[in-house]
N, C-alpha and C positions, 0 to 999 in steps of 0.2 A: 101195578108196577111203580107209577107215579106217585101215587098216595102211599104207600108204603116208606119209599124214599125218604120222605116229606117228613113222615111220620118219626123215621131211625134219623133225620137231621133234627128234629124238636127235643126227642129224648135226650140226644149226644147235649147239646144246649142246655138241656134242665141237669144234668150230671153234672158240668162244669159248671155251672151257677151255683149247682150245691156245693161242690168243691170250693169254689172260690169263697162263699160263706161260711163255711168250716175254716178255709186256712184265715180269714179276717179275725173270726171270731176267736180263733187260738192266739193270734198275734194280741189281741186285743186285751186276752186276758192273761196271756203270760206279759206284757208290755214292761211293766217296772223290772224285771228279771232281765230281760233282755235289756234295757237300758243300762240296769247296773252293771250287766257284763261287759259292755260295749263303752264304759265310761272310761275316762282317763285315767282316773284316782282308783279306780279298780287295779291299775296293772303298775300302780305304784307300789313300792315296797313300803312296810311300814318304818315309820321314824324311828331311829337305834334311842333304846332304852335309855335316861338322865342315868349317870355315875355317880352315887352321892360320896360324898369326903368319908363315909365312915367306915367303908369296905379299903380304904386304901393304907397302907404301911406308913 
């Protein structure tokens, strides 16, 4: 019984380690896109378009 319990703990440890590696890989792969989403520049509205003197009466 003790041996099986130890084996289960090791298996859970391996699963958690694998999940951690996958999460880190996804964060590294999507890093630039995540950075763009959270950058302050992306939240700012675009500047207004310049008004040309040709369109005014």
